[in-house]
C-alpha positions as CSV (number, residue, x, y, z in Angstrom):
1,M,25.2,30.9,-39.2
2,K,24.6,27.4,-40.5
3,R,21.5,27.0,-38.3
4,I,20.1,30.3,-39.5
5,L,20.5,29.2,-43.1
6,A,18.8,25.9,-42.3
7,L,15.9,27.8,-40.7
8,L,15.7,30.0,-43.8
9,A,15.6,26.9,-45.9
10,V,12.5,25.7,-44.0
11,I,10.7,29.0,-44.7
12,V,11.6,29.0,-48.4
13,S,10.5,25.4,-48.8
14,T,7.1,26.4,-47.3
15,V,6.6,29.0,-50.0
16,L,8.0,27.2,-53.0
17,Y,6.7,23.7,-52.5
18,A,3.2,22.4,-52.2
19,Q,3.0,18.6,-52.1
20,P,1.2,15.8,-50.3
21,Q,2.3,15.2,-46.6
22,P,5.1,12.6,-46.7
23,V,4.0,11.0,-43.3
24,K,0.8,9.1,-42.8
25,W,-0.3,8.5,-39.2
26,S,-2.5,5.7,-37.7
27,T,-3.5,5.0,-34.1
28,S,-4.3,1.8,-32.3
29,N,-4.3,0.3,-28.8
30,T,-3.7,-3.1,-27.1
31,I,-4.4,-4.4,-23.6
32,V,-1.3,-5.3,-21.7
33,E,-2.2,-7.1,-18.4
34,D,-4.2,-4.4,-16.6
35,K,-2.9,-1.5,-18.7
36,V,-3.6,-0.1,-22.1
37,R,-0.8,0.5,-24.6
38,L,-1.5,3.3,-27.0
39,I,0.4,2.9,-30.3
40,I,0.9,5.7,-32.9
41,H,2.4,4.5,-36.1
42,A,4.0,6.6,-38.8
43,D,4.5,5.5,-42.4
44,I,7.2,7.7,-43.9
45,A,7.6,8.3,-47.7
46,P,10.9,7.2,-49.3
47,G,13.7,9.7,-49.0
48,W,12.1,11.5,-46.0
49,H,13.2,11.6,-42.3
50,L,10.9,11.9,-39.3
51,Y,12.8,13.2,-36.3
52,S,13.0,11.5,-32.9
53,Q,11.4,13.0,-29.7
54,N,14.9,13.4,-28.2
55,L,16.8,16.2,-30.0
56,A,19.0,18.8,-28.6
57,D,18.1,22.5,-28.8
58,G,19.0,24.3,-31.9
59,G,18.1,21.5,-34.3
60,P,14.9,20.6,-36.1
61,I,11.6,20.3,-34.3
62,P,11.4,17.0,-32.4
63,T,8.3,14.8,-32.7
64,S,6.0,15.5,-29.7
65,F,2.7,14.1,-28.4
66,Y,0.1,15.8,-26.3
67,L,-2.8,13.8,-24.7
68,D,-6.0,15.6,-23.8
69,S,-6.6,15.3,-20.1
70,S,-9.3,12.8,-19.1
71,S,-10.6,11.2,-16.0
72,A,-10.9,7.9,-17.9
73,F,-7.2,7.1,-17.8
74,I,-3.9,8.1,-16.4
75,P,-0.7,8.2,-18.6
76,L,2.1,6.2,-17.1
77,G,5.6,7.4,-17.9
78,K,6.9,8.9,-21.1
79,W,6.2,8.2,-24.7
80,M,8.5,5.4,-25.9
81,E,9.9,5.1,-29.5
82,G,12.0,2.6,-31.5
83,E,15.7,2.8,-32.0
84,P,16.3,5.8,-34.3
85,H,19.2,6.2,-36.8
86,V,21.7,8.8,-35.6
87,E,23.7,10.8,-38.2
88,F,25.6,14.1,-38.3
89,D,23.8,16.8,-40.2
90,P,26.0,19.6,-41.6
91,N,23.1,21.9,-42.1
92,F,22.3,21.9,-38.3
93,D,25.9,21.2,-37.3
94,M,24.9,18.4,-34.9
95,D,24.0,14.7,-34.6
96,L,20.4,14.1,-35.4
97,A,18.2,11.1,-34.5
98,F,15.6,10.3,-37.1
99,F,13.4,7.5,-38.5
100,S,13.0,6.3,-42.1
101,E,10.2,4.3,-43.7
102,F,8.3,3.9,-40.5
103,A,8.2,4.6,-36.7
104,D,6.2,3.5,-33.7
105,F,5.5,5.6,-30.6
106,T,3.8,4.1,-27.5
107,I,2.7,5.0,-24.1
108,L,1.0,3.0,-21.3
109,L,-2.3,4.2,-19.9
110,E,-3.9,3.1,-16.6
111,P,-7.6,2.8,-17.3
112,K,-10.2,4.2,-14.9
113,E,-13.2,3.3,-17.1
114,S,-13.8,0.2,-19.3
115,N,-14.6,2.1,-22.5
116,F,-13.3,5.5,-23.3
117,T,-11.8,7.6,-26.1
118,V,-8.2,8.9,-26.2
119,N,-7.8,12.2,-28.0
120,G,-4.6,14.1,-28.5
121,E,-2.4,16.1,-30.9
122,L,1.1,15.4,-32.3
123,E,3.6,17.8,-33.7
124,F,6.4,16.7,-36.1
125,M,8.8,17.9,-38.7
126,V,10.2,16.0,-41.7
127,C,13.2,16.6,-44.0
128,N,14.8,15.0,-47.1
129,D,18.2,15.7,-48.7
130,E,16.9,18.9,-50.3
131,M,14.5,20.6,-48.0
132,C,12.5,20.5,-44.7
133,L,8.8,20.9,-44.3
134,P,7.5,23.3,-41.6
135,P,6.3,21.8,-38.3
136,T,2.9,20.2,-38.7
137,Y,0.1,19.4,-36.1
138,V,-2.1,16.3,-36.5
139,D,-5.0,15.4,-34.3
140,F,-5.3,11.7,-33.3
141,Q,-8.1,9.6,-31.7
142,T,-8.6,6.0,-30.7
143,E,-11.4,4.1,-29.0
144,V,-10.5,1.8,-26.1
145,L,-13.0,-1.0,-25.4
146,N,-13.2,-3.4,-22.5
147,A,-10.2,-2.1,-20.7
148,P,-9.5,-4.0,-17.4
149,L,-10.2,-2.0,-14.3
150,P,-8.6,-2.5,-10.9
151,S,-11.0,-3.7,-8.3
152,P,-11.9,-1.1,-5.7
153,W,-11.4,-3.8,-3.1
154,D,-7.7,-4.4,-4.1
155,G,-5.6,-4.1,-1.0
156,L,-8.6,-4.5,1.3
157,G,-8.8,-8.3,1.3
158,T,-6.4,-8.6,4.2
159,T,-8.5,-6.1,6.2
160,F,-11.6,-8.1,5.5
161,W,-10.1,-11.4,6.6
162,L,-8.6,-9.8,9.7
163,G,-12.1,-8.6,10.5
164,F,-13.5,-12.1,9.8
165,L,-11.0,-13.7,12.2
166,G,-11.8,-11.0,14.7
167,G,-15.5,-11.8,14.4
168,F,-14.8,-15.5,14.8
169,A,-12.7,-14.8,17.9
170,A,-15.5,-12.7,19.3
171,L,-17.9,-15.5,18.6
172,I,-16.1,-17.8,21.0
173,M,-15.9,-15.3,23.8
174,P,-17.8,-15.7,27.1
175,C,-20.2,-12.8,26.2
176,I,-21.4,-14.2,22.9
177,F,-20.9,-17.9,22.7
178,P,-23.6,-18.8,25.3
179,M,-26.0,-16.4,23.4
180,I,-26.0,-18.6,20.3
181,P,-28.3,-21.4,21.5
182,L,-30.5,-19.0,23.5
183,T,-31.1,-16.7,20.5
184,V,-31.7,-19.5,18.0
185,S,-34.1,-21.2,20.4
186,F,-36.0,-17.9,20.8
187,F,-36.4,-17.6,17.0
188,T,-37.5,-21.2,16.5
189,K,-39.9,-21.3,19.4
190,Q,-41.5,-18.0,18.7
191,S,-42.1,-18.8,15.0
192,K,-45.1,-20.7,13.7
193,T,-43.1,-22.4,10.9
194,R,-39.5,-23.4,10.4
195,S,-39.2,-21.0,7.4
196,E,-40.4,-18.1,9.6
197,G,-37.7,-19.0,12.2
198,I,-35.0,-19.0,9.5
199,F,-36.3,-15.7,8.1
200,K,-36.1,-14.0,11.5
201,A,-32.6,-15.4,12.1
202,V,-31.5,-14.1,8.7
203,V,-32.9,-10.6,9.5
204,Y,-31.1,-10.8,12.9
205,G,-27.8,-11.6,11.1
206,L,-28.3,-8.8,8.6
207,S,-29.0,-6.5,11.5
208,I,-25.7,-7.3,13.1
209,I,-23.9,-6.7,9.7
210,I,-25.7,-3.3,9.3
211,I,-24.8,-2.2,12.8
212,Y,-21.1,-3.0,12.6
213,V,-20.6,-1.9,9.0
214,G,-22.4,1.3,9.9
215,L,-19.8,1.8,12.7
216,G,-17.0,1.3,10.2
217,L,-18.5,3.8,7.8
218,A,-19.0,6.3,10.6
219,V,-15.2,6.1,11.5
220,S,-14.4,6.7,7.8
221,L,-16.8,9.7,7.4
222,I,-15.7,11.3,10.7
223,F,-12.0,11.1,10.0
224,G,-11.8,11.1,6.2
225,A,-9.1,9.4,4.0
226,D,-6.4,12.0,4.6
227,S,-6.7,11.9,8.4
228,L,-6.8,8.1,8.4
229,N,-3.6,8.1,6.3
230,K,-1.9,10.5,8.7
231,M,-2.8,8.3,11.7
232,A,-0.4,5.6,10.3
233,T,2.7,7.8,11.0
234,N,1.6,10.3,13.6
235,P,3.6,9.5,16.7
236,W,0.9,10.8,19.1
237,F,-1.8,8.8,17.5
238,N,0.4,5.7,17.7
239,L,1.2,6.3,21.3
240,A,-2.5,6.7,22.1
241,F,-3.2,3.4,20.2
242,F,-0.4,1.7,22.3
243,V,-2.1,2.7,25.5
244,L,-5.5,1.7,24.1
245,F,-4.2,-1.8,23.2
246,V,-2.6,-2.2,26.6
247,L,-6.0,-1.4,28.2
248,F,-7.7,-3.9,25.9
249,A,-5.2,-6.6,27.0
250,A,-5.7,-5.8,30.7
251,S,-9.4,-6.1,30.2
252,F,-9.0,-9.5,28.6
253,F,-6.7,-10.6,31.4
254,G,-9.5,-9.9,33.9
255,A,-8.3,-6.6,35.4
256,F,-11.6,-4.8,34.6
257,E,-14.5,-4.9,32.1
258,I,-15.2,-2.4,29.4
259,T,-18.9,-1.8,29.5
260,L,-21.3,0.7,27.9
261,P,-23.9,2.7,30.0
262,S,-26.7,0.4,31.2
263,S,-29.3,2.9,30.1
264,W,-28.2,2.2,26.4
265,V,-28.7,-1.5,26.9
266,N,-32.1,-1.0,28.6
267,K,-33.4,1.2,25.9
268,A,-32.3,-1.2,23.2
269,D,-33.8,-4.1,25.0
270,D,-37.1,-2.2,25.4
271,A,-37.2,-1.5,21.6
272,S,-36.5,-5.2,20.8
273,S,-39.7,-6.3,22.6
274,K,-41.9,-4.4,20.2
275,G,-41.8,-7.2,17.6
276,G,-41.6,-7.1,13.9
277,L,-38.5,-6.5,11.8
278,L,-37.6,-3.4,13.8
279,G,-37.8,-5.4,17.0
280,I,-35.4,-8.0,15.5
281,F,-33.0,-5.3,14.5
282,F,-32.9,-4.0,18.1
283,M,-32.3,-7.5,19.3
284,G,-29.1,-7.5,17.3
285,F,-28.3,-4.0,18.6
286,T,-28.9,-5.3,22.2
287,L,-26.4,-8.1,21.6
288,S,-23.9,-5.6,20.3
289,L,-24.2,-3.5,23.5
290,V,-24.3,-6.4,26.0
291,S,-21.3,-8.1,24.5
292,F,-19.2,-5.0,24.3
293,S,-17.1,-6.0,27.2
294,C,-15.8,-8.9,25.0
295,T,-16.1,-7.4,21.6
296,G,-15.0,-3.9,22.4
297,P,-11.3,-4.6,22.5
298,I,-11.5,-6.6,19.3
299,I,-13.6,-4.0,17.5
300,G,-11.3,-1.2,18.7
301,S,-8.2,-3.1,17.6
302,L,-9.7,-3.8,14.2
303,L,-10.8,-0.2,13.7
304,V,-7.4,1.1,14.7
305,E,-5.6,-1.4,12.4
306,A,-7.9,-0.6,9.5
307,A,-7.8,3.2,10.0
308,S,-4.0,3.2,10.4
309,K,-3.6,1.8,6.8
310,G,-5.1,5.0,5.5
311,S,-7.8,3.5,3.3
312,L,-11.2,5.3,3.4
313,L,-13.0,1.9,3.0
314,G,-10.8,0.1,5.4
315,P,-12.9,0.4,8.6
316,A,-16.1,-0.5,6.8
317,V,-14.5,-3.5,5.1
318,G,-13.0,-4.7,8.4
319,M,-16.3,-4.4,10.1
320,S,-18.1,-6.3,7.3
321,G,-15.8,-9.2,7.8
322,F,-16.3,-9.0,11.6
323,A,-20.1,-8.8,11.4
324,L,-20.3,-11.6,8.8
325,A,-18.4,-14.0,11.1
326,L,-20.8,-13.1,13.9
327,A,-24.0,-13.3,11.8
328,I,-23.4,-16.6,9.9
329,P,-23.7,-19.0,12.9
330,F,-27.1,-17.5,14.1
331,T,-28.5,-18.0,10.6
332,L,-27.1,-21.5,10.1
333,F,-28.1,-22.8,13.5
334,A,-31.6,-21.4,13.0
335,A,-31.8,-23.3,9.7
336,F,-30.4,-26.5,11.2
337,P,-31.3,-26.5,14.9
338,S,-29.9,-30.0,15.4
339,W,-26.4,-28.6,14.9
340,L,-26.7,-27.0,18.3
341,N,-26.1,-30.4,19.9
342,S,-22.6,-30.4,18.3
343,L,-21.6,-27.1,20.0
344,P,-19.2,-27.5,22.9
345,S,-20.6,-26.5,26.2
346,S,-19.7,-23.3,27.8
347,G,-16.9,-23.4,30.4
348,G,-13.5,-22.3,31.5
349,W,-12.1,-22.6,27.9
350,L,-14.0,-19.5,26.9
351,N,-11.9,-17.4,29.4
352,T,-8.8,-19.1,28.1
353,V,-9.6,-17.8,24.6
354,K,-10.1,-14.3,26.1
355,V,-6.7,-14.4,27.9
356,T,-4.9,-15.7,24.9
357,L,-6.3,-12.8,22.8
358,G,-5.1,-10.5,25.6
359,F,-1.5,-11.6,25.0
360,L,-2.0,-11.0,21.3
361,E,-3.3,-7.5,22.0
362,L,-0.2,-6.9,24.1
363,A,2.1,-7.9,21.3
364,F,0.3,-5.7,18.8
365,A,0.4,-2.8,21.2
366,L,4.1,-2.9,20.9
367,K,3.9,-2.2,17.2
368,F,2.3,1.2,17.8
369,L,4.9,2.1,20.5
370,S,7.6,1.1,18.0
371,T,6.1,3.4,15.3
372,A,6.1,6.4,17.6
373,D,9.7,5.6,18.6
374,L,10.8,5.3,15.0
375,V,9.1,8.6,14.0
376,W,10.7,10.4,16.9
377,Q,14.0,8.6,16.4
378,A,14.2,8.1,20.1
379,H,16.0,4.7,19.8
380,L,14.2,3.4,23.0
381,L,12.7,0.4,21.3
382,E,15.2,-0.9,18.7
383,R,14.9,-4.1,16.7
384,E,16.6,-6.4,19.3
385,L,14.5,-5.2,22.2
386,F,11.2,-5.4,20.2
387,I,11.9,-9.0,19.1
388,A,13.0,-9.9,22.6
389,I,9.7,-8.7,24.1
390,W,7.7,-10.6,21.4
391,V,9.7,-13.8,22.2
392,A,8.9,-13.3,25.9
393,I,5.2,-12.9,25.2
394,A,5.2,-16.0,23.0
395,F,6.9,-18.1,25.7
396,I,4.5,-16.8,28.4
397,T,1.5,-17.5,26.3
398,A,2.7,-21.0,25.6
399,F,3.3,-21.6,29.4
400,Y,-0.1,-20.2,30.1
401,L,-1.8,-22.7,27.7
402,F,0.3,-25.5,29.1
403,G,-1.3,-24.7,32.5
404,A,1.8,-23.3,34.2
405,F,-0.2,-20.5,35.8
406,R,-3.7,-19.1,35.9
407,M,-5.2,-15.7,35.4
408,P,-7.8,-14.2,37.9
409,L,-11.0,-15.4,36.1
410,D,-9.6,-18.8,35.1
411,S,-10.9,-22.1,36.3
412,P,-8.5,-24.8,37.6
413,V,-6.7,-26.7,34.9
414,E,-6.8,-30.4,35.6
415,T,-6.2,-31.7,32.0
416,I,-5.1,-30.0,28.8
417,S,-7.3,-30.6,25.7
418,V,-5.7,-31.5,22.4
419,S,-6.7,-28.2,20.9
420,R,-5.2,-26.2,23.8
421,L,-2.0,-28.3,23.5
422,G,-1.8,-27.5,19.8
423,F,-2.1,-23.8,20.3
424,A,0.5,-23.9,23.1
425,M,2.9,-25.6,20.7
426,V,2.3,-23.0,18.0
427,F,3.2,-20.2,20.4
428,M,6.3,-22.2,21.6
429,I,7.5,-22.8,18.0
430,M,7.0,-19.1,17.2
431,A,9.1,-18.1,20.3
432,F,12.0,-20.3,19.2
433,Y,11.6,-19.1,15.6
434,M,11.9,-15.5,16.6
435,L,14.7,-16.0,19.2
436,P,17.6,-15.8,16.7
437,G,16.1,-12.6,15.4
438,I,17.4,-10.9,18.5
439,F,20.9,-11.5,17.2
440,G,20.2,-10.4,13.6
441,A,18.8,-13.5,12.0
442,P,16.1,-12.9,9.3
443,V,12.5,-13.5,10.6
444,K,10.3,-13.2,7.5
445,L,7.2,-14.5,9.2
446,I,6.9,-11.3,11.2
447,A,8.3,-9.0,8.5
448,G,7.0,-5.5,8.8
449,F,6.3,-5.5,12.5
450,P,9.7,-5.1,14.1
451,P,11.8,-2.0,13.4
452,P,13.9,-2.2,10.2
453,E,17.3,-3.9,10.4
454,H,19.2,-0.5,10.2
455,Y,17.3,0.6,13.4
456,A,19.1,-1.6,15.8
457,E,21.7,-1.5,18.5
458,S,24.2,-3.2,16.3
459,K,24.1,-3.3,12.5
460,N,27.1,-5.6,12.4
461,S,25.5,-8.7,13.9
462,A,26.6,-12.2,13.2
463,Y,23.9,-12.5,10.5
464,S,24.2,-9.1,8.8
465,K,25.8,-8.5,5.4
466,P,28.6,-6.0,4.9
467,I,27.6,-2.6,3.5
468,I,27.9,-2.8,-0.3
469,Q,29.7,0.0,-2.1
470,A,27.8,1.7,-4.9
471,L,29.3,1.4,-8.3
472,G,28.8,3.5,-11.4
473,T,28.1,2.1,-14.9
474,G,31.8,1.6,-15.5
475,G,32.4,-0.1,-12.2
476,E,33.7,3.0,-10.5
477,A,33.1,3.5,-6.7
478,V,30.9,6.2,-5.2
479,S,32.7,9.6,-5.3
480,N,33.8,11.2,-2.1
481,S,31.5,14.1,-2.8
482,A,28.3,11.9,-2.6
483,T,26.5,12.2,0.7
484,I,25.1,8.7,1.4
485,G,21.9,8.6,3.4
486,E,21.9,7.6,7.1
487,H,18.7,5.5,6.7
488,C,19.2,2.9,4.0
489,P,17.3,-0.4,4.1
490,N,19.0,-3.8,3.6
491,D,22.5,-2.3,3.6
492,L,21.8,-0.8,0.2
493,P,23.6,2.4,-0.8
494,C,21.0,5.2,-0.9
495,F,20.3,8.9,-0.5
496,N,17.8,10.5,1.8
497,D,17.7,13.7,-0.2
498,Y,16.4,14.0,-3.7
499,E,18.8,16.7,-4.9
500,A,21.8,14.8,-3.6
501,G,20.6,11.6,-5.2
502,L,19.9,13.4,-8.5
503,A,23.4,14.9,-8.7
504,Y,25.0,11.5,-8.1
505,A,22.7,9.8,-10.6
506,K,23.9,12.2,-13.2
507,E,27.5,11.5,-12.2
508,V,27.2,7.7,-12.7
509,S,24.6,7.8,-15.5
510,K,22.0,5.7,-13.8
511,P,18.2,6.1,-13.4
512,I,16.8,7.2,-10.1
513,M,14.5,5.0,-8.0
514,L,12.4,7.0,-5.6
515,D,11.4,5.1,-2.5
516,F,8.6,7.0,-0.7
517,T,8.7,5.3,2.7
518,G,8.0,5.9,6.4
519,W,9.2,4.8,9.8
520,G,5.7,3.8,10.6
521,C,5.0,2.0,7.3
522,V,4.4,-1.7,7.9
523,N,4.0,-2.5,4.2
524,C,7.3,-0.7,3.5
525,R,9.1,-3.1,5.9
526,K,7.4,-6.1,4.4
527,M,8.6,-5.1,0.9
528,E,12.1,-4.6,2.2
529,E,12.3,-7.9,4.0
530,N,10.4,-10.1,1.6
531,V,11.1,-8.5,-1.9
532,W,14.2,-6.4,-1.6
533,K,16.1,-9.1,0.2
534,D,15.7,-11.4,-2.8
535,E,19.2,-11.6,-4.3
536,R,18.1,-10.6,-7.8
537,V,16.1,-7.6,-6.6
538,H,18.9,-6.6,-4.2
539,Q,21.5,-6.7,-7.0
540,R,19.4,-4.7,-9.4
541,I,18.7,-1.9,-6.8
542,R,22.3,-1.9,-5.8
543,D,23.9,-1.8,-9.2
544,N,21.4,-0.6,-11.8
545,V,19.7,2.4,-10.1
546,V,20.4,5.2,-7.6
547,L,18.1,4.6,-4.7
548,I,16.6,7.7,-3.0
549,S,14.7,6.7,0.2
550,L,12.5,9.6,1.3
551,Y,10.8,9.3,4.7
552,V,7.5,11.1,4.7
553,D,7.2,10.9,8.5
554,E,10.8,12.1,9.4
555,R,10.4,14.7,12.2
556,T,13.7,16.4,11.9
557,D,13.0,20.1,11.5
558,L,14.1,21.9,8.4
559,P,16.4,25.0,8.8
560,K,14.3,28.0,9.5
561,D,15.1,29.6,6.1
562,E,13.8,26.4,4.3
563,Q,10.5,26.3,6.1
564,Y,7.5,27.6,4.2
565,V,3.7,27.3,3.6
566,S,2.9,25.3,0.5
567,E,1.1,27.3,-2.2
568,I,-0.4,24.1,-3.5
569,T,-1.6,22.3,-0.4
570,G,-1.7,25.2,2.0
571,R,0.2,23.1,4.7
572,K,3.1,24.3,6.7
573,I,6.3,22.6,5.6
574,K,8.3,22.6,8.8
575,N,10.2,19.3,8.8
576,I,11.8,16.8,6.4
577,G,8.8,14.5,6.5
578,N,6.5,17.4,5.5
579,K,8.8,18.2,2.6
580,W,8.9,14.7,1.1
581,S,5.2,14.1,1.8
582,E,4.2,17.2,-0.2
583,F,6.8,16.3,-2.9
584,Q,5.1,12.9,-3.3
585,E,1.6,14.3,-3.3
586,V,2.2,17.2,-5.7
587,N,4.4,15.4,-8.2
588,F,3.0,11.8,-8.2
589,K,-0.6,12.3,-6.9
590,E,-0.2,9.7,-4.2
591,V,-0.3,9.9,-0.4
592,S,0.3,6.3,0.6
593,Q,3.5,4.4,1.2
594,P,5.3,2.5,-0.1
595,L,5.5,4.2,-3.5
596,Y,8.3,3.4,-5.9
597,V,9.0,5.6,-9.0
598,I,11.8,5.2,-11.6
599,L,12.9,8.5,-13.1
600,G,15.4,10.0,-15.5
601,H,17.5,13.1,-14.8
602,D,15.5,15.7,-16.7
603,D,12.1,15.8,-15.1
604,L,9.7,14.0,-12.7
605,M,7.9,12.0,-15.3
606,P,8.1,8.2,-14.4
607,L,9.9,6.1,-17.0
608,V,7.4,3.3,-16.3
609,E,4.3,2.9,-14.3
610,K,4.6,3.6,-10.5
611,N,4.8,0.6,-8.2
612,A,3.5,0.1,-4.7
613,Y,3.0,-2.7,-2.2
614,N,3.3,-6.0,-4.1
615,L,5.0,-9.1,-2.8
616,D,5.3,-10.6,-6.3
617,I,9.1,-10.8,-6.7
618,E,9.0,-11.7,-10.4
619,A,6.7,-8.7,-11.2
620,Y,9.0,-6.4,-9.2
621,I,12.1,-7.6,-11.2
622,D,10.3,-7.0,-14.4
623,W,9.3,-3.5,-13.3
624,L,12.9,-2.7,-12.4
625,D,14.3,-4.1,-15.7
626,R,11.7,-2.1,-17.8
627,G,12.6,1.1,-15.9
628,V,16.3,0.7,-16.5
629,A,15.7,-0.2,-20.1
630,S,13.5,2.8,-20.6
631,F,16.3,5.0,-19.1
632,K,18.9,3.6,-21.5
């Protein structure tokens, strides 16, 4: 009855009173690192109360904000407000949170453009000791200038440098290294002036870059971003990649050569003899075809690695690094022909490089086999066995470089050069470093490649920590009704089901931390082994949040009555991985892993900005603390 009377008072006050609006609004924005903080300030007339956003049903209208949708920015989390005053109101028969004198409301925006306008509408209601004014709507607008934009190349730097190293490795292979002096001599002798020779060499280098970057773009266009992302966790793709890498390794060992049809090479060679810029381009194309027996495994490995990361630009960026490493020497030696005298002569060391790369190919092949095993949960290649095989490969490579045995195409080893000795020692050191990892010791240098620690024959190794019991905000232990997940990284208490985790989070009054992960996600393992293992991060995840780890590539079938066809994506949701993958894409507009989201209990709006792969521990701690503070 009291609430009805209060509502009638609002209606009466609307008719009987006409006065200036007791709240004046202003809007501003500031740049916070790479985000924009939108601030809406309210000046409240003396004696009036502006209500909080967070009011129970049945009371006055809470203050609400509505941003117009825009492609120029993405809202991150909820609107934040200052600490309101809470007081029991007998008219509404409830505790009400309100502001006097002034109030500030803020939200973070992720900019997609440097300059843009934010438009929106707010709704509010104010009361004093005698009356309440009806709900009022106010439009607001603010201009954002010079907002920082994330680089489109973020996250692709590693791919580029892997490509560059791959190109450098290809450069010192038997198929390409001897071609450097021959090609440079051709340009310098066939040119009337030194500048003409340099120009032709530059065109030759650019042709190589265009050819290989074009190959990378073709892979991206043929498969598309969504397919590339699925490759990372599809067990059949990973099994095929494993076989491919083993074949590449066998080729480097000298078992056979991977060559292209001779007709392709002949046609390219004929086109290169026509002269002019087009002829120089086909000279570069001929080099690409002729050297394929050496570069093919490297290019194939690089494209597979770049594609499996799920980035549309990945293959092209990797190929640009590869091509740049190949092209630079031809240009530099054409500009400074005397440098050719400093090049080491061709010899048996070129095949040694090839064989060493073969051992590396074999080691990386194991990663793809491990991913397939993890997704299928076959437990055929658990952590101990994986590391043991890598230790064996490292020892064998070291012994090979020390000259303990030869491969089919090797020359006799009479003496060991200083550089060869140095590389042998590196492999020997890595073997001894990884050796304790078989028994559970941390091996951070290879984090992300072996299976996670909880995917092992024994979780209770000499180096492992005991499982930590989850505690509520008052120090209470996990209730017996909580179904703890089977797949929890770093011995952290977690859930592998959202609903179960949400129910427990409500029970212990803690925020939720969603961890979208995958068995085949290398960056997820790197985060778990390099960031989550930090004592401060581990403590915060263990004690301050309820961790829900959702595996988007989990192949366990859903019960028949829970399988369906998504009305949003149109995909068949048949297994647990399908369910969590769609859950991530639909609610958080992301398809890559890892993705970390801190939530409250009422909806799926992030409390702070989403987080992803970032090895900055201090930034991760700050993100966790802000998320927990926002929940409180």
